N, C-alpha and C positions, 0 to 999 in steps of 0.2 A: 898596518892592519892586515895586509895580504900575508905577511909572515905569520901573524897570529892565527889567521884563518887556515893557512897551510899546515901549521903545527897541529891545530885542532883536527884537521882532516887526516893528517898522518896518525895521530893518536886514535882516532876513530877506526882507521884501517887496522892499526895494531890490535885494537880490542876485538875487531871482527876476526882477525887471524887467530887470536887466542881462543875466541869462542868456537871457531871451526875446529881448531886443534883439540880443544877440551870436550867437544860434543860427544865423542865416543866414550870418554870417561864418565861424563854426566849421565849418558844413556845407561851405561853399565851400573852406575850408582842407583839410578831410578829403578832399574830392573831388580837389582839385589835388594833394595829397600822394599820393593813390593813383595819379593819372595820372603823376606823376614816377616813382614806383616801377615802374609798368608800362613806362614809356619806358626807364628804366635797365635793366630786365630785357631788353627788346627790343634795346637798344643792345648790351648785353654778349653776347647770343646772336648778333647780326649781326656783331659784332667778331670773335668766336671763329670763326664760319663764314668770314669774310673771311680771317682769318689762316690757317685750315686750307686754304682754297682757294689762297691765295698760296703757302703752303708747298708744296702739291702741285704747283702750276705751276712754282715755282722748282726743286723736285727734278727734275721732268721737263726743265726748261730746262738745268740744269747737267749732267744726264745726257746730253742732246743735245750740249752743247758738248764734253764729254769724249769722247763717241763720235765726233763729227766730227773732233776733234783727233787721235784715234788713227787714224781712217780716212784722214787725209791725211798720215800719216807721222810723227806724234809719239808713238810707242808707249811711250817711256820716261816719259812724263808722265801725271799724273792730275790732273784739275781737280775741285775739291771746293767745295761751298757750305758756308760757316760763318756762324753768326749772331754778330753783334757786339751785345751787350746793354749797352753802356756808357752809352747815353743813354736817353731816355724811349721811343724807338721802336727796334724791332729793325731793324738794318741787316745785309743779307746781303752777304758778301764772298766773293771768289774766292780760294781757296787752291790752292797747287800742290805736288804731290809729284813728285819725280824719282827714278825707280827705287826707289819706296817710302819715300823720305826727305822729310820736310816741308822746304820751302824757305822761309826767312824772307823777308818782304817786301823787305828791303834787299839780299837776295842774288839775287833773281829775275833781275836783269840779267846776273849772272855765269853763270847756268844756261841762260837762254833766249838763243838766237842771234837775230839780227834776223829770220831766216827763221821761227823759232818764234813770235816776237812777232806777226809779220804773219799767220802761219797761225792763231794763236789769235784775233786780231781778226776774221779772216774766219769762223772757226767761231762766234764769238759772234753775228755778223751772220746767218749761215746758220741757226743754232739759232733765232733770232728768227723767221725766215721759216718754218721747220718748225713752230713753235709756233702759227702762225696757223691759224684754222679753214680747212677745205678750200675753202669758198666765197671766203674772202679771198685764199687762195693763188692760186686760179684767176683772180682779178682783178689780181694783183700784177704789177708791171713792175719787174724788178730791173736796176739799172745798176751795173756794176762797172768801176772804172777800174784797169787793170793789176793784176788780182788775183794774178798770179804773179810779180811783181817780187821779185827776190832769192831765188828758190827754185831748188833743184837740179832737174834733169830728172825724177828719180823723183817728187818732190813735185808738180811741175807736172802730170805725167800723172795722179796721184791727184786733184788738184784739178779738172782738166778732166773727169775721169770723174764726180766729184761734181757739178760744174756741169751736166753732161749729164743727170744724174738730176733736178736742179732745173728744168731747161728743160722737162721733162715736167709739172711741177707748177704752173708759173706761166704767166701769159698771155704774157709776153715777157721775154727775158733779153738785155740789151744789155751787151756787153763792149768796152771801148776798150783798146787796147794798142799799144805800139810794138815789142813782142817778136814777131818774125816766126815763130818756132817755135810760139808759142801761136796766132797768127792762122791759121796753116796747119792746126793741129789743130782 
């Protein structure tokens, strides 16, 4: 019985020695684990803040695209931001309504004339410029090559009026064109 008790005491001493020897490693593990948890929390908070910020920016951006599109003559259209959650990351897409009806992607070509497509592209570009901070807008030099090609006279006038507004916001606006009517305006 004494031998069993001595063996048990020896094993207990060996366990204590292991514990003493492993304590610095365990302490290091606990410290690193806490750092990981802190970093994960910070990451999640920053990710959420970024997503909120991006969403707010995109809401404003898509609102500007839609507003500009209407202002240059596409009053029957509505441009909408939608989220595509099919993958690991959210991808925002442009959706179109015509007179209140959703237009499927494969039918947009049937609803948008060439003029509407070009006008939308111009609005996407102009919305990006409007989204810049004022100090960046004041430094911007915009170069537009024939921005009114294939537009009716009414839309040309609306676009030129809009570009005249932009001229006051940016450092310089350069327009190249072969269209004499636009050049004279």
